[in-house]
N, C-alpha and C positions, 0 to 999 in steps of 0.2 A: 714402765715399759709397756708398749702396746701388745695386744694379743692377736694372733691371727684369727681366732674364733672369739666372738663376743657372746656372752650368755643371753643377751637380749636380742640377738640377731637371728633371723630365720636361717636355718642351716643350709638351705638351698642357695643363699646369697653369699655364703662364706667364700673367701678367695680360693681356697683349695678345691671346693666343689665347682665353682664357676670355671676355674682353670682346667679342671678335668673335662668339663663340657666343651670348652674351646679346643683342648688337645684332641678330644675324640672327634670333633668336627674336622680338624686339620688332618687327622689320620684317615678318616673316612673319605675325605676329598680326593685322596690319592696323589696329592701334590705336595711338594716339599716347601713351597711358598705360595701364599695366598694373600690377597689384598685385605687389609683390615676393614675396608668398606664392605666387602663381601661377607666377612665374618659378622660384622654388626648387623647387616641386612638380614642374615640368617637368624640371628638371636633376638632381634628387637621386639618380637611379639611374645617372647617367653615370659613367664610370670616373674622370674628372678631378675630379668634384665633391668638395669639402670646404668647410667654412665659410670657411677662409682663402683658398682659391683663388677662391671666389665673391666674397668681400669685395674682394680685390685686383682682380678683373675689373671689378666695379662701380666701384671707385675709379678704375681706369684710364679707363673710359668717361666718368666725371665730369670727370676731369682734362683730357681732350682735348676736352671740350665737347660730347659726343654725347648725354648724358642729364642730366636734372635730377631732383631729388627733391621730392615733395610727399607726405608721409607718408600712407599706406604705399605710394605709387605711384612707379614709375620712369616718367619722362616723356621720350620721345624728342624731342630738339631737331632741328628741320628746318633744313637749310642754306637760306638765302635767296639 
């Protein structure tokens, strides 16, 4: 079974950490939906950024129920 954290992986590229950065960006934007292209444009110069780490971070957020998708937008789900 795969692990969400790999012992050989830099911790700042772990799906939970990348997901946190994405969620924080969504929250700080003040919008409930934002284009995935805007999110990528914001993070593409970060040291942790790679297509795989971004994909796993977004997948992590979706799996725990924090975001939804409506092409091409990421939609923040608000806890009721």
